[in-house]
Every structure is written in C-alpha cells, then in structure tokens.
C-alpha positions in Angstrom: 108.1 111.0 107.6 108.9 114.7 107.4 112.5 114.1 108.3 114.8 112.4 105.9 114.0 108.7 106.0 117.7 107.8 105.7 118.1 109.1 109.2 115.7 106.5 110.5 117.7 103.5 109.4 119.2 101.4 112.1 123.0 101.7 112.5 124.9 98.5 111.9 128.5 99.4 113.0 130.1 97.1 115.5 129.5 98.5 119.0 133.0 97.6 120.0 134.4 99.8 117.2 132.0 102.7 117.6 130.5 103.6 121.0 127.9 105.7 119.2 126.2 102.6 117.9 125.2 101.5 121.4 121.8 103.0 120.5 121.0 100.3 118.0 118.7 98.7 120.6 116.8 101.9 121.0 116.3 102.2 117.3 115.1 98.6 117.1 112.7 99.1 119.9 111.4 102.3 118.3 111.0 100.6 114.9 109.1 97.7 116.4 106.5 100.0 118.0 106.0 102.3 115.1 103.8 100.2 112.7 101.3 99.2 115.4 101.1 102.8 116.8 100.7 104.3 113.3 98.0 101.8 112.5 96.1 102.6 115.7 96.3 106.3 115.0 95.0 105.7 111.5 92.0 103.7 112.6 91.0 106.1 115.3 91.5 109.1 113.1 89.6 107.7 110.2 86.6 106.8 112.4 86.6 110.1 114.4 87.2 112.5 111.6 84.9 110.6 109.2 82.1 111.0 111.9 82.7 114.7 112.2 82.6 115.2 108.4 79.5 113.0 108.1 77.6 115.1 110.7 78.6 118.4 109.0 77.8 117.2 105.5 74.5 115.4 106.3 72.9 118.0 108.7 70.0 120.0 107.2 70.8 123.2 108.9 73.3 125.5 107.1 76.9 125.4 108.4 78.1 128.3 110.5 81.5 129.9 110.1 82.8 127.8 113.0 81.4 124.6 111.4 83.3 125.4 108.2 86.6 125.9 110.0 86.1 122.7 112.2 85.0 120.8 109.1 88.2 121.8 107.2 90.2 120.9 110.3 88.7 117.4 110.3 89.3 117.1 106.6 93.0 118.0 107.0 93.3 115.4 109.8 91.5 112.8 107.8 93.9 113.2 104.9 96.9 112.9 107.2 95.7 109.7 109.0 94.8 108.2 105.6 98.5 108.5 104.6 100.0 107.0 107.8 99.4 103.3 106.8 101.9 103.7 103.9 104.6 104.5 106.5 103.4 101.8 108.9 103.9 99.2 106.2 107.2 100.7 105.1 108.7 100.7 108.6 107.4 97.1 109.1 109.4 96.1 106.0 112.6 97.7 107.2 112.0 101.1 105.5 111.7 99.6 102.1 109.2 101.7 100.1 107.2 99.6 97.7 104.7 102.2 96.5 106.6 104.0 93.8 108.1 107.5 93.6 104.8 109.2 92.9 103.2 108.1 96.1 106.5 108.8 97.9 106.0 112.4 97.0 102.2 112.6 97.4 102.0 110.8 100.7 104.6 113.0 102.3 103.2 116.2 100.8 99.8 115.3 102.3 101.3 114.7 105.7 103.2 117.9 105.7 100.2 119.9 104.4 98.1 118.6 107.3 100.3 120.2 109.9 100.3 123.8 108.4 96.6 123.6 107.6 95.6 122.2 110.9 97.3 124.9 113.0 95.9 127.7 110.7 92.4 126.3 110.9 92.7 126.1 114.7 93.8 129.7 114.7 90.7 130.6 112.6 88.4 128.8 115.0 89.8 130.8 117.9 89.6 134.1 115.9 85.9 133.3 115.1 85.1 132.9 118.9 87.1 136.1 119.5 85.0 138.1 117.0 81.7 136.6 118.3 82.4 137.3 122.0 84.7 140.2 122.1 83.7 142.1 118.9 80.1 141.1 118.4 79.0 144.5 117.0 82.0 144.9 114.7 81.4 143.7 111.1 84.1 141.4 109.8 84.4 139.4 106.7 85.8 136.5 108.8 82.2 136.1 110.2 80.7 135.5 106.8 80.2 132.1 105.4 81.3 133.1 101.9 84.5 134.6 103.1 85.1 131.7 105.4 85.1 129.3 102.5 87.4 131.6 100.5 89.8 131.8 103.5 89.8 128.0 103.8 90.6 127.7 100.1 93.5 130.1 100.6 94.9 128.1 103.6 94.8 124.9 101.5 96.7 126.7 98.8 99.2 128.1 101.3 99.7 124.5 102.7 100.4 123.2 99.2 102.8 126.1 98.5 104.6 125.3 101.8 105.1 121.7 100.8 106.7 122.4 97.4 110.2 121.5 98.7 108.8 118.2 99.8 107.4 117.6 96.3 110.6 118.6 94.6 113.2 116.9 96.9 111.4 113.7 98.0 112.6 110.8 96.0 112.9 107.1 95.9 116.6 106.1 96.2 118.5 102.9 97.0 120.4 103.0 100.3 123.3 100.7 100.5 123.1 100.2 104.2 120.8 98.4 105.0 120.0 97.8 101.3 116.5 99.1 100.7 114.7 101.4 98.3 113.9 104.2 100.7 111.7 107.3 100.3 114.1 110.0 101.4 114.1 113.8 101.6 117.3 114.8 99.8 117.8 118.5 100.0 120.4 119.9 97.6 122.1 121.6 100.5 122.0 121.0 104.3 120.9 124.6 104.8 117.5 123.8 103.4 116.8 121.7 106.5 117.5 124.8 108.6 115.2 127.0 106.5 112.5 124.4 106.7 112.8 124.1 110.5 112.7 127.9 111.0 109.6 128.2 108.7 107.8 125.5 110.6 108.7 127.1 114.0 107.6 130.6 112.9 104.7 130.1 110.4 103.6 126.7 111.7 103.7 127.4 115.4 104.9 130.7 116.9 102.8 133.2 114.9 99.6 131.2 115.2 100.2 130.5 118.9 100.6 134.2 119.6 97.4 135.0 117.8 95.5 132.2 119.6 96.9 133.2 123.0 95.8 136.8 122.4 92.3 135.8 121.3 91.9 133.3 124.1 92.9 135.8 126.8 90.4 138.4 125.6 87.7 135.7 125.3 88.1 134.7 128.9 88.0 138.4 130.0 84.9 139.0 127.9 83.1 135.9 129.4 84.0 137.0 132.9 82.6 140.5 132.2 79.4 139.1 130.7 78.9 136.7 133.7 79.5 139.6 136.1 76.8 141.6 134.3 74.4 138.7 134.3 73.9 138.8 130.5 71.9 135.9 128.9 73.7 133.3 126.7 76.9 133.3 128.8 76.5 129.6 129.6 76.2 128.6 125.9 79.2 130.8 124.9 81.2 129.2 127.7 80.6 125.7 126.4 81.6 126.7 122.9 84.7 128.4 124.3 85.6 125.3 126.4 85.7 123.3 123.1 88.2 125.8 121.6 90.3 125.7 124.8 90.3 121.9 124.9 91.4 121.6 121.3 94.1 124.3 121.9 95.4 122.5 125.0 95.6 119.1 123.3 97.3 120.8 120.3 100.0 122.4 122.5 100.5 119.1 124.4 101.0 117.2 121.1 103.0 119.8 119.1 105.2 121.7 121.5 107.7 118.8 122.0 108.0 118.5 118.2 108.6 122.2 117.8 111.3 122.1 120.6 113.0 119.2 118.8 113.0 121.1 115.5 114.6 124.0 117.3 117.3 121.7 118.8 117.8 120.2 115.3 118.5 123.7 114.0 121.0 124.3 116.8 122.6 121.0 116.0 123.2 122.1 112.4 125.3 125.0 113.8 127.2 122.5 116.0 126.1 124.2 119.2 125.8 120.8 120.8 128.2 118.5 118.9 128.8 114.8 119.6 127.3 111.5 118.5 125.4 111.1 121.8 123.5 114.3 121.1 122.9 113.2 117.5 121.3 109.9 118.5 119.2 111.5 121.3 118.0 114.1 118.8 117.1 111.6 116.1 115.1 109.4 118.5 113.5 112.5 120.1 112.4 113.8 116.7 110.7 110.5 115.9 108.9 110.3 119.3 107.8 113.9 119.1 106.6 113.4 115.5 104.3 110.5 116.5 103.0 112.4 119.5 102.2 115.3 117.1 100.4 113.0 114.7 98.2 111.8 117.7 96.6 115.2 117.6 94.8 114.4 114.4 93.2 111.4 116.0 92.2 113.1 119.2 90.6 116.3 117.8 87.3 114.7 116.6 86.7 113.1 119.9 87.1 116.4 121.7 84.2 117.7 119.5 82.1 114.7 120.7 83.1 114.8 124.4 83.3 118.6 125.0 80.9 119.9 122.2 77.4 119.4 123.4 76.0 121.0 120.3 77.9 118.6 118.1 76.4 115.7 120.0 72.9 117.0 119.5 73.6 117.4 115.8 75.0 113.9 115.6 71.9 112.4 117.3 69.6 114.4 114.9 71.5 113.2 111.8 71.9 109.6 112.7 68.4 109.2 114.2 66.9 110.6 111.0 69.0 108.3 108.9 68.1 105.3 111.1 64.4 106.2 111.0 64.4 106.6 107.2 66.3 103.3 107.0 63.7 101.5 109.2 60.9 103.0 107.0 62.6 101.6 103.9 62.9 98.2 105.5 59.3 98.3 106.6 58.1 99.2 103.1 60.3 96.5 101.7 58.8 94.0 104.2 55.3 95.1 103.3 56.1 94.7 99.6 57.5 91.3 100.3 54.4 90.3 102.3 52.1 91.6 99.5 54.1 89.5 96.9 53.8 86.5 99.2 50.0 87.0 99.5 49.7 87.4 95.8 51.6 84.3 95.2 49.5 82.4 97.7 46.3 83.7 96.0 47.7 82.5 92.6 48.6 79.1 94.0 45.1 78.8 95.5 43.5 79.7 92.2 45.6 77.2 90.3 44.8 74.4 92.8 41.0 75.3 92.6 41.2 75.2 88.8 43.0 71.9 88.8 40.3 70.4 91.1 37.6 71.7 88.9 39.3 70.2 85.8 39.5 66.8 87.5 35.8 66.9 88.4 34.9 67.7 84.9 37.0 64.8 83.7 35.3 62.4 86.1 31.9 63.5 85.0 32.7 62.7 81.4 
C-alpha cells in the first residue's frame, strides 16, 4: 500500500530462463492470503475502534487529557482500517484498481497518515502519564484539555503534511505486465524513496521511541518510589501505566519489523546487498511486515478493554444507560399500544351496544 504497487505484481518470466522468478509461488501464496487477512483486520478494527469512540463520545463525564489522546488514536486507527477493504478487493482482482484516481490518492494518504498520527498520539499518551506521575506539581500545557485538543489538531495537520508526496505521486496507471490499471506510487526520482524511508525511520519511529522509552523508565522509577513510601493511589496509577505499557509493547512488536525492512530497503538502494535473491526476500518481507504493522490498529482498542479497567467501567455505564433508556422507550411504546387497544375495544363495545339498541327499537316498532 505505502510501497509502489507495481512492486507487488507477480513476476511472469519463465523460471528456466530466470532463476530469480522461482519466487513466483511465494508471491502467489502471499497474494492469496492478503484479501482475507485485510478483511479480517478491517472488521476487527472497525468494531473495536468504533466501540472505543462510542464510549468516549457518549459518556457524560468530561474527557480527560488521556481520553483525548486515546480517542484520537482510535480515530486514526478507525480511518486506516476503513481504507483496507479497497486494497483487499484490489488484490483479489489481480491488483486492478477499479475505484478511480481520486480514491487511489485519498485511500493511500489516509493509510499513511494513520501511521505517523498513531505513533505521535501514543507518544503523547506516554508523556501524559509521565507528567502525571513524575512531574505532578509542575504545571504544563500538555495537561490541559484545551491544549490537548490543539496539539491533536497539530498532529493531524503534520500527518497530512507528511503525506503530501503520496498525494502528489500516487496515480492510476496501466501496467503492461500483467495488464492492469494499478494504483502506483511513481516518484520522479528513486532517491525520493530513500528520503521517505529515512523520514519514516526517524520521525515515525526513532524519535518517538526515544521519548517513550525515556518517559516509561521514569514512570516505572516513580511508581516504585511511591510504592516504597506507601503513598495512596499507587495501585490505580499502576493500572493506568500497565495500559500504556501494553499498548507500547504491542506497537513495538507490530512496527519494529516494518522499520527494519525500511532500513534494509534504504541499504538496497545503495546496493549494499545486491542480487535478485535479496530483492525478492526484501519485497516479500516488506509486505509481510506491512500487514503485521496494520494489525496494530485492530489490536489497540481491545487492549483498552482487556487491560483498562476504568474503560470497562465507563463502557458498562454508557451501554447500561443506553439499554435502560431503550427499555423505557419500549415499555412506554407498549403501554401506548395497550392503551390504544383498550380504547379500540371500548369503541367496538360501544358500537355493538348501539347496534343492539337500534335493533330492539326496530323490533318494538
């Protein structure tokens, strides 16, 4: 998706003439699994992230700074998983893009934005815990709801700015072999790929990871000190920190392989590891690591449910109130229906009585 779609096309050279095409079976196997896997990620991600956003939007209590960051993280993941079905259908049709050039650009911009926004929102969540536990007496604009909203808006703007090359150079083009209209990323010069990889490695991973690692280490030290002093509220702070650590651990598991493959792709540009064998291994590795990275967007909301006890309490409050109000509406509707039935029965009884009285009067005459 982020890589050039023309690299995904299955080679068709005769294996007897080109030993590099022995990996055709690997590409066919990968292409056969991709649509189902992307569809599964989409369904799980839509349900999970939709649930998280519903709880944050429907709860009556005001959102905290952490809620704002987690809500924006869920929104970024929801946008991304909503775009994956386009690629699942495209891969299932042999990489033939049937949705036009506008969607070719927009879908891939949304997918790329999700990555940079997700990692920065995760960094903000960790920084919020750091300020709450390590610097509780130090005033910071990051701990204010108004500033948190402004920062989130800035991150969305940064993500959009970061994806401008995708918007400019993604296009719908006919590829002779295998004869499809493909949505490809056609950089004007191969060096653009290197710039993009380096930017993703630094801004999208290394710098946020260093910030998160620094904050996490100091959070653990602060919690241990508070526990040693027997201060109240340590257990609650630990649970909130466990949620941040769980989200971070899953993020690293899902995204580190992709970052490593991007680094290797940059080395391949400088021909540090030449050869067609390395090229095929790198192409397949990038695809596998990309889909592992996309899995992160489907897993994050369930971490909030499994690890976050406070979130489960809020979810119960929100949905119990909604169900109770729905049952009240159904009861009132049932009462209204019963009243109408009784009124109709009374009217029918009156009409029958009137008819009987009229018949009696007729017989008397």
